[in-house]
VMD Tcl script that builds the backbone (N, CA, C; Angstrom):
set m [mol new atoms 399]
animate dup $m
set s [atomselect $m all]
$s set {name element resname resid chain x y z} {
  {N N MET 1 A 18.131 5.002 -0.637}
  {CA C MET 1 A 19.017 3.847 -0.404}
  {C C MET 1 A 20.035 4.004 0.840}
  {N N THR 2 A 20.590 5.384 0.855}
  {CA C THR 2 A 21.615 5.437 1.790}
  {C C THR 2 A 21.054 5.346 3.118}
  {N N ARG 3 A 19.706 5.879 3.313}
  {CA C ARG 3 A 19.129 5.854 4.659}
  {C C ARG 3 A 18.729 4.370 5.105}
  {N N ILE 4 A 18.454 3.577 4.094}
  {CA C ILE 4 A 18.173 2.150 4.335}
  {C C ILE 4 A 19.497 1.420 4.873}
  {N N ALA 5 A 20.596 1.674 4.148}
  {CA C ALA 5 A 21.780 1.079 4.448}
  {C C ALA 5 A 22.206 1.594 5.838}
  {N N LEU 6 A 22.097 2.930 6.215}
  {CA C LEU 6 A 22.387 3.266 7.375}
  {C C LEU 6 A 21.607 2.700 8.426}
  {N N VAL 7 A 20.338 2.515 8.301}
  {CA C VAL 7 A 19.327 1.943 9.244}
  {C C VAL 7 A 19.885 0.590 9.608}
  {N N LEU 8 A 20.077 -0.101 8.254}
  {CA C LEU 8 A 20.587 -1.740 8.566}
  {C C LEU 8 A 21.810 -1.830 9.358}
  {N N VAL 9 A 22.935 -0.908 8.980}
  {CA C VAL 9 A 24.197 -0.967 9.757}
  {C C VAL 9 A 23.922 -0.620 11.131}
  {N N SER 10 A 23.121 0.346 11.621}
  {CA C SER 10 A 22.967 0.804 12.848}
  {C C SER 10 A 22.205 -0.285 13.620}
  {N N ALA 11 A 21.381 -0.991 12.986}
  {CA C ALA 11 A 20.574 -1.970 13.707}
  {C C ALA 11 A 21.500 -3.391 13.895}
  {N N TRP 12 A 22.456 -3.504 12.965}
  {CA C TRP 12 A 23.301 -4.633 13.208}
  {C C TRP 12 A 24.382 -4.275 14.388}
  {N N LEU 13 A 24.797 -3.155 14.325}
  {CA C LEU 13 A 25.681 -2.737 15.318}
  {C C LEU 13 A 25.184 -2.608 16.728}
  {N N LEU 14 A 23.851 -2.443 16.869}
  {CA C LEU 14 A 23.067 -2.371 18.062}
  {C C LEU 14 A 22.382 -3.694 18.337}
  {N N GLY 15 A 22.835 -4.756 17.852}
  {CA C GLY 15 A 22.355 -6.127 17.951}
  {C C GLY 15 A 22.053 -6.418 19.406}
  {N N GLY 16 A 22.688 -6.049 20.524}
  {CA C GLY 16 A 22.392 -6.139 21.745}
  {C C GLY 16 A 21.305 -5.275 22.238}
  {N N CYS 17 A 21.030 -4.284 21.631}
  {CA C CYS 17 A 20.035 -3.374 22.184}
  {C C CYS 17 A 18.734 -3.456 21.187}
  {N N ALA 18 A 18.227 -4.488 21.363}
  {CA C ALA 18 A 17.100 -4.793 20.501}
  {C C ALA 18 A 15.943 -3.648 20.550}
  {N N PRO 19 A 15.470 -3.065 21.734}
  {CA C PRO 19 A 14.570 -1.854 21.551}
  {C C PRO 19 A 15.117 -0.642 20.808}
  {N N VAL 20 A 16.419 -0.395 20.775}
  {CA C VAL 20 A 16.986 0.748 19.912}
  {C C VAL 20 A 17.069 0.179 18.450}
  {N N ALA 21 A 17.303 -0.842 18.169}
  {CA C ALA 21 A 17.318 -1.416 16.807}
  {C C ALA 21 A 16.001 -1.372 16.249}
  {N N LEU 22 A 14.815 -1.886 16.959}
  {CA C LEU 22 A 13.622 -1.733 16.454}
  {C C LEU 22 A 13.085 -0.543 16.332}
  {N N THR 23 A 13.487 0.497 17.106}
  {CA C THR 23 A 13.001 1.827 16.846}
  {C C THR 23 A 13.761 2.282 15.515}
  {N N ALA 24 A 14.949 2.140 15.390}
  {CA C ALA 24 A 15.567 2.561 14.258}
  {C C ALA 24 A 15.019 2.035 12.957}
  {N N LEU 25 A 14.643 0.649 12.987}
  {CA C LEU 25 A 13.859 0.242 11.759}
  {C C LEU 25 A 12.630 0.858 11.599}
  {N N GLY 26 A 12.049 1.096 12.682}
  {CA C GLY 26 A 10.446 1.732 12.506}
  {C C GLY 26 A 10.527 2.950 11.941}
  {N N VAL 27 A 11.555 3.842 12.375}
  {CA C VAL 27 A 11.769 5.199 11.748}
  {C C VAL 27 A 12.164 5.105 10.299}
  {N N GLY 28 A 12.993 3.997 9.982}
  {CA C GLY 28 A 13.299 3.830 8.521}
  {C C GLY 28 A 12.226 3.496 7.708}
  {N N MET 29 A 11.366 2.726 8.226}
  {CA C MET 29 A 10.161 2.166 7.443}
  {C C MET 29 A 9.091 3.343 7.085}
  {N N ALA 30 A 9.130 4.391 8.008}
  {CA C ALA 30 A 8.267 5.491 7.837}
  {C C ALA 30 A 8.815 6.572 6.944}
  {N N THR 31 A 9.742 6.277 6.223}
  {CA C THR 31 A 10.508 7.161 5.331}
  {C C THR 31 A 9.417 7.794 4.411}
  {N N GLY 32 A 9.526 9.154 4.085}
  {CA C GLY 32 A 8.566 9.654 3.196}
  {C C GLY 32 A 7.352 10.430 3.950}
  {N N VAL 33 A 7.214 10.203 5.383}
  {CA C VAL 33 A 6.163 10.795 6.122}
  {C C VAL 33 A 6.906 11.884 6.809}
  {N N SER 34 A 6.327 13.201 6.725}
  {CA C SER 34 A 6.935 14.250 7.418}
  {C C SER 34 A 6.247 14.712 8.588}
  {N N HIS 35 A 6.859 15.325 9.476}
  {CA C HIS 35 A 6.312 15.857 10.621}
  {C C HIS 35 A 6.673 17.376 10.862}
  {N N THR 36 A 5.729 18.191 11.236}
  {CA C THR 36 A 5.955 19.510 11.743}
  {C C THR 36 A 6.199 19.821 13.122}
  {N N LEU 37 A 6.547 20.960 13.635}
  {CA C LEU 37 A 6.872 21.058 15.104}
  {C C LEU 37 A 5.594 21.192 15.634}
  {N N GLY 38 A 4.520 21.497 14.960}
  {CA C GLY 38 A 3.102 21.603 15.623}
  {C C GLY 38 A 2.446 20.310 15.744}
  {N N GLY 39 A 2.979 19.100 15.334}
  {CA C GLY 39 A 2.441 17.975 15.332}
  {C C GLY 39 A 1.600 17.522 14.435}
  {N N MET 40 A 1.662 18.241 13.278}
  {CA C MET 40 A 0.956 17.825 11.903}
  {C C MET 40 A 1.919 16.884 11.257}
  {N N VAL 41 A 1.198 15.923 10.595}
  {CA C VAL 41 A 2.071 14.826 9.762}
  {C C VAL 41 A 1.515 14.993 8.275}
  {N N TYR 42 A 2.362 14.968 7.422}
  {CA C TYR 42 A 1.986 15.117 5.932}
  {C C TYR 42 A 2.756 14.109 4.973}
  {N N LYS 43 A 2.187 13.904 3.868}
  {CA C LYS 43 A 2.823 12.991 2.851}
  {C C LYS 43 A 2.188 13.545 1.547}
  {N N THR 44 A 3.099 13.380 0.644}
  {CA C THR 44 A 2.473 13.732 -0.841}
  {C C THR 44 A 2.397 12.333 -1.699}
  {N N PHE 45 A 1.442 11.991 -2.236}
  {CA C PHE 45 A 1.184 10.901 -3.033}
  {C C PHE 45 A 1.150 10.970 -4.363}
  {N N THR 46 A 1.675 10.137 -5.212}
  {CA C THR 46 A 1.695 10.263 -6.815}
  {C C THR 46 A 0.395 9.521 -7.072}
  {N N ALA 47 A -0.810 10.035 -6.912}
  {CA C ALA 47 A -2.095 9.522 -7.194}
  {C C ALA 47 A -3.124 10.719 -7.193}
  {N N PRO 48 A -4.159 10.399 -8.011}
  {CA C PRO 48 A -5.099 11.551 -7.947}
  {C C PRO 48 A -5.685 11.698 -6.518}
  {N N LYS 49 A -6.460 12.886 -6.448}
  {CA C LYS 49 A -7.049 13.223 -5.069}
  {C C LYS 49 A -8.210 12.025 -4.810}
  {N N SER 50 A -8.786 11.705 -5.837}
  {CA C SER 50 A -10.070 10.754 -5.587}
  {C C SER 50 A -9.653 9.464 -5.132}
  {N N GLU 51 A -8.462 8.971 -5.858}
  {CA C GLU 51 A -7.856 7.734 -5.239}
  {C C GLU 51 A -7.434 7.766 -3.897}
  {N N VAL 52 A -6.672 9.060 -3.467}
  {CA C VAL 52 A -6.206 9.055 -2.194}
  {C C VAL 52 A -7.275 9.184 -0.958}
  {N N ARG 53 A -8.548 9.865 -1.456}
  {CA C ARG 53 A -9.695 9.923 -0.713}
  {C C ARG 53 A -10.282 8.725 -0.425}
  {N N LYS 54 A -10.429 7.963 -1.498}
  {CA C LYS 54 A -10.929 6.578 -1.311}
  {C C LYS 54 A -10.046 5.665 -0.474}
  {N N ALA 55 A -8.772 5.715 -0.554}
  {CA C ALA 55 A -7.821 4.953 0.410}
  {C C ALA 55 A -7.834 5.419 1.556}
  {N N THR 56 A -8.136 6.756 1.821}
  {CA C THR 56 A -8.111 7.346 3.357}
  {C C THR 56 A -9.356 6.910 3.892}
  {N N MET 57 A -10.479 6.879 3.431}
  {CA C MET 57 A -11.839 6.401 3.916}
  {C C MET 57 A -11.633 4.984 4.361}
  {N N THR 58 A -11.007 4.150 3.436}
  {CA C THR 58 A -10.934 2.724 3.691}
  {C C THR 58 A -9.960 2.469 4.767}
  {N N ALA 59 A -8.791 3.391 4.870}
  {CA C ALA 59 A -7.945 3.212 6.159}
  {C C ALA 59 A -8.666 3.668 7.348}
  {N N LEU 60 A -9.559 4.743 7.410}
  {CA C LEU 60 A -10.309 5.128 8.594}
  {C C LEU 60 A -11.078 4.043 9.051}
  {N N ASN 61 A -11.689 3.390 8.027}
  {CA C ASN 61 A -12.802 2.359 8.214}
  {C C ASN 61 A -12.206 1.165 9.051}
  {N N ARG 62 A -11.000 0.819 8.511}
  {CA C ARG 62 A -10.176 -0.373 8.987}
  {C C ARG 62 A -9.832 -0.164 10.448}
  {N N MET 63 A -9.535 1.152 10.707}
  {CA C MET 63 A -8.940 1.550 11.998}
  {C C MET 63 A -10.027 1.678 12.969}
  {N N GLN 64 A -11.310 1.673 12.463}
  {CA C GLN 64 A -12.491 1.778 13.212}
  {C C GLN 64 A -12.539 3.470 13.777}
  {N N ILE 65 A -12.183 4.222 12.863}
  {CA C ILE 65 A -12.219 5.699 13.167}
  {C C ILE 65 A -13.569 6.319 12.529}
  {N N LYS 66 A -14.237 6.929 13.237}
  {CA C LYS 66 A -15.586 7.429 12.765}
  {C C LYS 66 A -15.453 8.641 12.006}
  {N N VAL 67 A -15.806 8.796 10.873}
  {CA C VAL 67 A -15.872 10.154 9.927}
  {C C VAL 67 A -17.056 10.813 10.458}
  {N N GLN 68 A -16.840 12.084 10.843}
  {CA C GLN 68 A -17.817 12.920 11.172}
  {C C GLN 68 A -18.482 13.844 10.096}
  {N N LYS 69 A -17.540 14.507 9.410}
  {CA C LYS 69 A -18.045 15.243 8.108}
  {C C LYS 69 A -16.974 15.372 7.125}
  {N N SER 70 A -17.278 15.766 5.803}
  {CA C SER 70 A -16.350 16.063 4.946}
  {C C SER 70 A -16.782 17.054 4.099}
  {N N HIS 71 A -16.052 18.039 3.780}
  {CA C HIS 71 A -16.227 19.116 2.856}
  {C C HIS 71 A -15.297 19.634 1.902}
  {N N ARG 72 A -15.607 19.913 0.735}
  {CA C ARG 72 A -14.766 20.319 -0.230}
  {C C ARG 72 A -14.649 21.899 -0.365}
  {N N ASP 73 A -13.370 22.376 -0.526}
  {CA C ASP 73 A -13.007 23.897 -0.600}
  {C C ASP 73 A -12.043 24.053 -1.913}
  {N N GLY 74 A -12.527 24.256 -2.935}
  {CA C GLY 74 A -11.649 24.361 -4.220}
  {C C GLY 74 A -11.063 23.028 -4.600}
  {N N SER 75 A -9.674 22.940 -4.492}
  {CA C SER 75 A -8.843 21.773 -4.909}
  {C C SER 75 A -8.577 20.924 -3.588}
  {N N SER 76 A -9.144 21.280 -2.491}
  {CA C SER 76 A -8.878 20.708 -1.269}
  {C C SER 76 A -10.032 20.117 -0.608}
  {N N GLU 77 A -9.983 19.003 0.257}
  {CA C GLU 77 A -11.030 18.441 0.914}
  {C C GLU 77 A -10.613 18.210 2.406}
  {N N LEU 78 A -11.529 18.767 3.286}
  {CA C LEU 78 A -11.198 18.552 4.760}
  {C C LEU 78 A -12.313 17.411 5.305}
  {N N ILE 79 A -11.432 16.328 5.814}
  {CA C ILE 79 A -12.160 15.126 6.584}
  {C C ILE 79 A -12.243 15.495 7.955}
  {N N SER 80 A -13.260 15.412 8.648}
  {CA C SER 80 A -13.188 15.411 10.278}
  {C C SER 80 A -13.661 14.136 10.713}
  {N N ALA 81 A -12.723 13.670 11.769}
  {CA C ALA 81 A -13.044 12.264 12.258}
  {C C ALA 81 A -12.883 12.052 13.765}
  {N N LYS 82 A -13.341 11.101 14.344}
  {CA C LYS 82 A -13.163 11.030 15.935}
  {C C LYS 82 A -12.734 9.643 16.150}
  {N N ALA 83 A -11.711 9.397 16.938}
  {CA C ALA 83 A -11.286 8.171 17.569}
  {C C ALA 83 A -11.023 8.344 19.002}
  {N N GLY 84 A -11.991 7.740 19.877}
  {CA C GLY 84 A -11.687 7.801 21.340}
  {C C GLY 84 A -11.794 9.292 21.667}
  {N N ASP 85 A -10.821 9.785 22.422}
  {CA C ASP 85 A -10.624 11.130 22.817}
  {C C ASP 85 A -9.988 11.910 21.889}
  {N N ARG 86 A -9.713 11.637 20.660}
  {CA C ARG 86 A -8.894 12.329 19.650}
  {C C ARG 86 A -9.933 12.923 18.470}
  {N N ASP 87 A -9.582 14.178 18.219}
  {CA C ASP 87 A -10.324 14.807 16.973}
  {C C ASP 87 A -9.230 14.806 15.877}
  {N N ILE 88 A -9.575 14.365 14.907}
  {CA C ILE 88 A -8.672 14.040 13.710}
  {C C ILE 88 A -9.251 14.964 12.408}
  {N N GLU 89 A -8.369 15.512 12.019}
  {CA C GLU 89 A -8.565 16.444 10.697}
  {C C GLU 89 A -7.593 15.955 9.523}
  {N N ILE 90 A -8.188 15.720 8.411}
  {CA C ILE 90 A -7.358 15.287 7.413}
  {C C ILE 90 A -7.633 16.283 6.205}
  {N N GLU 91 A -6.515 16.856 5.692}
  {CA C GLU 91 A -6.784 17.866 4.532}
  {C C GLU 91 A -6.102 16.918 3.225}
  {N N LEU 92 A -6.761 16.816 2.270}
  {CA C LEU 92 A -6.296 16.314 0.915}
  {C C LEU 92 A -6.369 17.369 0.022}
  {N N GLU 93 A -5.342 17.712 -0.628}
  {CA C GLU 93 A -5.134 18.763 -1.606}
  {C C GLU 93 A -4.493 18.345 -2.856}
  {N N ALA 94 A -5.315 18.454 -3.948}
  {CA C ALA 94 A -4.776 18.178 -5.383}
  {C C ALA 94 A -3.807 19.041 -5.549}
  {N N LEU 95 A -2.446 18.784 -5.804}
  {CA C LEU 95 A -1.436 19.716 -6.382}
  {C C LEU 95 A -1.395 19.718 -7.916}
  {N N THR 96 A -1.605 18.483 -8.432}
  {CA C THR 96 A -1.688 18.335 -9.839}
  {C C THR 96 A -2.755 17.244 -10.127}
  {N N PRO 97 A -3.119 16.973 -11.329}
  {CA C PRO 97 A -4.164 15.913 -11.527}
  {C C PRO 97 A -3.689 14.557 -10.930}
  {N N ASN 98 A -2.417 14.351 -10.855}
  {CA C ASN 98 A -1.947 13.033 -10.361}
  {C C ASN 98 A -0.857 13.203 -9.218}
  {N N THR 99 A -1.169 14.305 -8.389}
  {CA C THR 99 A -0.200 14.498 -7.166}
  {C C THR 99 A -1.173 15.066 -6.016}
  {N N THR 100 A -1.321 14.323 -4.922}
  {CA C THR 100 A -1.979 14.870 -3.720}
  {C C THR 100 A -1.325 14.838 -2.444}
  {N N ARG 101 A -1.497 15.997 -1.777}
  {CA C ARG 101 A -0.868 16.094 -0.331}
  {C C ARG 101 A -1.932 15.991 0.534}
  {N N MET 102 A -1.211 14.988 1.557}
  {CA C MET 102 A -2.244 14.635 2.837}
  {C C MET 102 A -1.777 15.200 3.928}
  {N N LEU 103 A -2.529 15.972 4.650}
  {CA C LEU 103 A -2.048 16.432 5.971}
  {C C LEU 103 A -3.003 16.030 7.046}
  {N N VAL 104 A -2.471 15.547 8.140}
  {CA C VAL 104 A -3.142 14.941 9.141}
  {C C VAL 104 A -2.747 15.457 10.589}
  {N N THR 105 A -3.760 15.797 11.315}
  {CA C THR 105 A -3.528 16.273 12.709}
  {C C THR 105 A -4.502 15.498 13.602}
  {N N ALA 106 A -3.963 14.935 14.657}
  {CA C ALA 106 A -4.807 14.362 15.665}
  {C C ALA 106 A -4.700 15.020 16.909}
  {N N ARG 107 A -5.809 15.534 17.511}
  {CA C ARG 107 A -5.577 16.434 18.854}
  {C C ARG 107 A -6.457 15.568 20.025}
  {N N LYS 108 A -6.005 15.652 21.086}
  {CA C LYS 108 A -6.805 15.188 22.346}
  {C C LYS 108 A -7.926 16.232 22.541}
  {N N ASP 109 A -8.965 15.752 23.167}
  {CA C ASP 109 A -10.147 16.770 23.416}
  {C C ASP 109 A -9.781 17.988 23.834}
  {N N SER 110 A -8.850 18.225 24.721}
  {CA C SER 110 A -8.359 19.536 25.119}
  {C C SER 110 A -7.938 20.450 24.141}
  {N N GLY 111 A -7.478 19.896 22.893}
  {CA C GLY 111 A -7.048 20.588 21.789}
  {C C GLY 111 A -5.597 21.040 21.894}
  {N N LEU 112 A -4.890 20.990 23.009}
  {CA C LEU 112 A -3.610 21.388 23.202}
  {C C LEU 112 A -2.677 20.281 22.796}
  {N N LEU 113 A -2.863 19.088 23.290}
  {CA C LEU 113 A -1.860 17.871 22.921}
  {C C LEU 113 A -2.186 17.485 21.546}
  {N N ARG 114 A -1.107 17.083 20.825}
  {CA C ARG 114 A -1.243 16.571 19.321}
  {C C ARG 114 A -0.741 15.147 19.491}
  {N N ASP 115 A -1.331 14.283 18.696}
  {CA C ASP 115 A -0.877 12.799 18.656}
  {C C ASP 115 A -0.344 12.587 17.346}
  {N N GLY 116 A 0.950 12.699 17.017}
  {CA C GLY 116 A 1.632 12.261 15.863}
  {C C GLY 116 A 1.660 11.064 15.629}
  {N N ALA 117 A 1.725 10.032 16.540}
  {CA C ALA 117 A 1.614 8.654 16.291}
  {C C ALA 117 A 0.409 8.079 15.430}
  {N N THR 118 A -0.638 8.664 16.016}
  {CA C THR 118 A -2.063 8.294 15.240}
  {C C THR 118 A -2.006 8.925 13.814}
  {N N ALA 119 A -1.665 10.241 13.802}
  {CA C ALA 119 A -1.716 11.077 12.564}
  {C C ALA 119 A -0.639 10.007 11.598}
  {N N THR 120 A 0.360 9.714 11.997}
  {CA C THR 120 A 1.242 8.921 11.050}
  {C C THR 120 A 0.763 7.639 10.628}
  {N N GLU 121 A 0.118 6.786 11.445}
  {CA C GLU 121 A -0.393 5.568 11.256}
  {C C GLU 121 A -1.537 5.807 10.115}
  {N N ILE 122 A -2.394 6.775 10.259}
  {CA C ILE 122 A -3.421 7.126 9.284}
  {C C ILE 122 A -2.779 7.174 7.854}
  {N N ILE 123 A -1.767 7.942 7.683}
  {CA C ILE 123 A -1.000 8.153 6.540}
  {C C ILE 123 A -0.394 6.757 5.999}
  {N N LEU 124 A 0.233 6.126 7.000}
  {CA C LEU 124 A 0.897 4.788 6.519}
  {C C LEU 124 A -0.187 3.879 6.128}
  {N N GLN 125 A -1.418 3.828 6.668}
  {CA C GLN 125 A -2.529 2.696 6.189}
  {C C GLN 125 A -2.847 3.252 4.997}
  {N N THR 126 A -3.132 4.507 4.760}
  {CA C THR 126 A -3.589 5.158 3.513}
  {C C THR 126 A -2.386 4.791 2.329}
  {N N GLU 127 A -1.415 4.891 2.692}
  {CA C GLU 127 A -0.275 4.573 1.879}
  {C C GLU 127 A -0.186 3.070 1.209}
  {N N ARG 128 A -0.605 2.386 2.336}
  {CA C ARG 128 A -0.701 0.825 1.897}
  {C C ARG 128 A -1.697 0.647 0.912}
  {N N ILE 129 A -2.866 1.157 1.112}
  {CA C ILE 129 A -4.008 0.970 0.119}
  {C C ILE 129 A -3.763 1.609 -1.234}
  {N N VAL 130 A -3.139 2.819 -1.234}
  {CA C VAL 130 A -2.837 3.388 -2.429}
  {C C VAL 130 A -1.838 2.533 -3.294}
  {N N GLY 131 A -0.852 2.050 -2.523}
  {CA C GLY 131 A 0.175 1.144 -3.256}
  {C C GLY 131 A 1.418 1.935 -3.799}
  {N N PRO 132 A 2.234 1.359 -4.323}
  {CA C PRO 132 A 3.569 1.892 -4.879}
  {C C PRO 132 A 2.981 2.923 -6.146}
  {N N ALA 133 A 3.995 3.721 -6.243}
  {CA C ALA 133 A 3.652 4.944 -7.247}
  {C C ALA 133 A 4.063 4.319 -8.518}
}
mol reanalyze $m
mol bondsrecalc $m
mol representation Tube
mol addrep $m
């Protein structure tokens, strides 16, 4: 709640700086999505892994991102996909029967550059489909 109030006050104070205000609101709306220094983006959902997996596949389909393969490894599942010149890896890990951690990495073909914006959008689209906890 404090974050939302801070973002709203900042947006009001920066009324003449529309691009800054819009950026501040965008950052505030992506609350709950975490980023690592390596460009990986992750979020924990209060939903079973099967539900998060189904939502992830729906989100990828809506975004027209092609799933190349998917395989399970214990309580985790790794989904590999392709969007343009981006290789996308999504790991879904069941932490408990009703808690799932999603980790997304989007790399350019070179493998050196990471695209945090695309990874974040995949998580946000998945979150919309899963719905509120």
